[in-house]
N, C-alpha and C positions, 0 to 999 in steps of 0.2 A: 316369634309369633306375635300377632297383633291383638289388640282389644277393640272389638267392634261395638259401638253404640248404634243401635238400629232404631230409627224413628220413622214410623209410617205416616202417610198423608192424612188428609181430611177424613173424619168419621172413625178412624181406626185406632186401635191401641196396640200394646206390646204383643198381644195374641197373634197379630198378623204375621209375625216373624218366626213362628214356631219351627217351621220346616227348614228355613234358611239357617236359623241359629243352631239347630241340631247338626247340620252339615259343617258349619264353621267350627263347632266344638270338636267334631270328629276329626277335623284337619289340624287340631291342636291349638286353635285360637280361643280367646275369650269372646263370648257373645252376650251382649246385654241389651235385649229389647226394652224399649222405654215407652211408657204411656205418657203423653203430654197432659198437662192440667186441663180439665174441662171435658175430657174424652174418656170413653170406656169406663174402667173402674174408678177413674178420677173425675167423672162428669159433674160432680157436685162442687168441684174446686173452681172458684172464679179465675178467669185467665184472660190476659191480653198478649200481645206479641212479645213483649219483654218477659212475661211469665214463661213462655215457651222457650225462649233463649236461656233463661236461668234454669229451667228444668234440665236442660242438656248439660250446661256447665256444672251445675250442682251434682249431677250424677257422676260425671268424670271425677270431681273432687271427692265426693262421698266414697267412691270405690278406690280412690287413690291410684287411678290408672295412668299409665304411660304407654307410649307406642299406640296411640289411639287413632282409630279410623272412624270418623263420624259419617254415618250413612243416613241421608234424608231422601224420602220418597215423596214425590208430588208436592203438595203444600209444604211438607216438612223441610224441603230444601231451603226455605226462607229462614226459619230459626236455626237450622243446622249451619248454614253459611255464616251467620252472625256468630254462633257459638265457636266455630272453627278458629276465628281470629282471636277469640278470648282465652283459649286454653294454651296458647303459647307453644312452648317446645314439647308439650305432651302430644301434639298432633303429628301423626305420620301422614295422613291423607284424609281428604273429604271426598265422599262419593255421593253424587246426585243421581238418584234413580228416577228417570223420566220426570224430573223435578222442576219446580219453579226455583229461581235463584233470587237472593235478596238484591235489591237495588236501593242504595241509600236514599231515604226520604220517600220511598214508594212502598205501597202495601200490596198484598195479594189482590185486593179489590181494584186498586188503581191500575193494575196490569192485567186485569181480566180480559180475555180475548174479545168479549162482546162489549167491553167498556164498564166503567165503574157504576154508571147509572143502572145498567142491566143487572149487575151483580147486587147492588143495593136493593133492587126490586125483589130478587130471590130471597134476600135476608128478611125483607118485610113480609113476604109470603110465609116465611118460616117462623114468624113471631120472634125475629131477632137472632135466629140460629140458621145455619146452613144444614138442611136436612139431607140424610143419605139418599143415594140414588135408589130407584126401584130396580127390580131384577132385569127388566127389559132394556134398561139403559147401559147394561154391560155387554150388549150384543157387539160382536166383531172385535172383542178384546182377547180372544184366544182362551177363554175360560169355559170349562164344562159346567153343567147344571149344578153339580155339587159345589164347585168352587164359587159360583155366583151366589148360591144360597148361603154359603159360609160368610161371604163378605156382606151381603145384604142383611142377614140376620144379626151380624155382630156389630154393625155400624151404629154410632150414636150421633146426635146432632152436634155440629161443630160450632164452638162459641164465636160470635160475630167479631168481638174486639180483636181477636187474633188475626182476623182477615182484613180488618180495616185500619189498624194501627200501622204506621210506617216502620220499615227496617232502618237500623242504624249501623253503618259500617265506618270503621276508622281507617281502613286501608283498602286499596283496590282488591277486589275479589280475585282478579287474575293473578295475583301474587301468591295465592295459596296453592299447594300441590293438590290437584283435583282430578277426578275421573268423572265424566258425564256419561251415563248409560241411557241411550235413546232407544225406546221401545217402538219398533217400526209400525206396528198395527195401530198406534195412536198418532200417526203422522210420521212421514219419512225424513223430515228435516227438523233439527232443533229450533227452538224459538230464537228470534233475532238476538235477544240479549245473551243467550247461551252461545250462539254462533260467534258472537264478538269475543266472548271469553275464551272460546276454543282456539282463538288465534294466539293465545299466550303459550309460551314454551312450557309452562307449568301444568297445563291442562291436557287431558287425553280423552278421546271419544271412543266409546265401545257401543256397538249396536246389538240389540237383541230382537230376534224375529218373534215377537210376542206383543201382548197388549200392555196397558198401563199398570197392571197389577202383577208384575212378574214374580213376586213372592208367593203368589198362589198358582199362577199358570206355569211357571218354570223355576221353582225354588232351587232345584239342584244346580241349574245353569247359573242362576244369579249368585248362589254361594260360590261357585267356581270362579266367577268374574271378581267377586269381592276378595276371594283368596288371592287371585292373581294380582290385584291392585296393589298389594303391599310390596310386590317385587318391582314396581315401577318407581323409577327415581327421576323426578323432574329436574 
């Protein structure tokens, strides 16, 4: 059985993984949802990109885990991808859930689909933080009204430095054993940088017929895919 470190994307904390973690534990795995610094119950903790990487590495070391599957959703794919190469032989696999992936020397902001200038304008409007979406912005993502309310009410502003500071990689990301989960309601093709990584023999693609927040819209199916990922050998 594996030990899953579950890291949610922007605005969210460990609470986002409650349903998925329950199913993983029922299957016999360890499940360890993690709140990153500056978010949710840790929103008063100062944070930059390196802080988030250390949050993940420190959790693995604090718990003394081996056979680790690091799971990063959305933004969290950036620190998770960096942490994956730092935990050495403790890593079994890294799973990116409809996620951004780290690119050495690039930040979340520099890879923003509308460009860094547009993203920095969002941060300026939010007094230096990236504010959570409103309920209407979750339309078309396979979520019912209760699920939308749960995400919207639980989200907290995301610290800007984690989004604007660059990632640091010491080896090609394609060398890591990885699964990429593409949520089709959020676009039917992976981003270009992900598509390039999927050419690696070590990477696998899995598709889900749901939106960008599958831990809410399809938690049981997501848990099943995470469980199946540990049987994959790159």
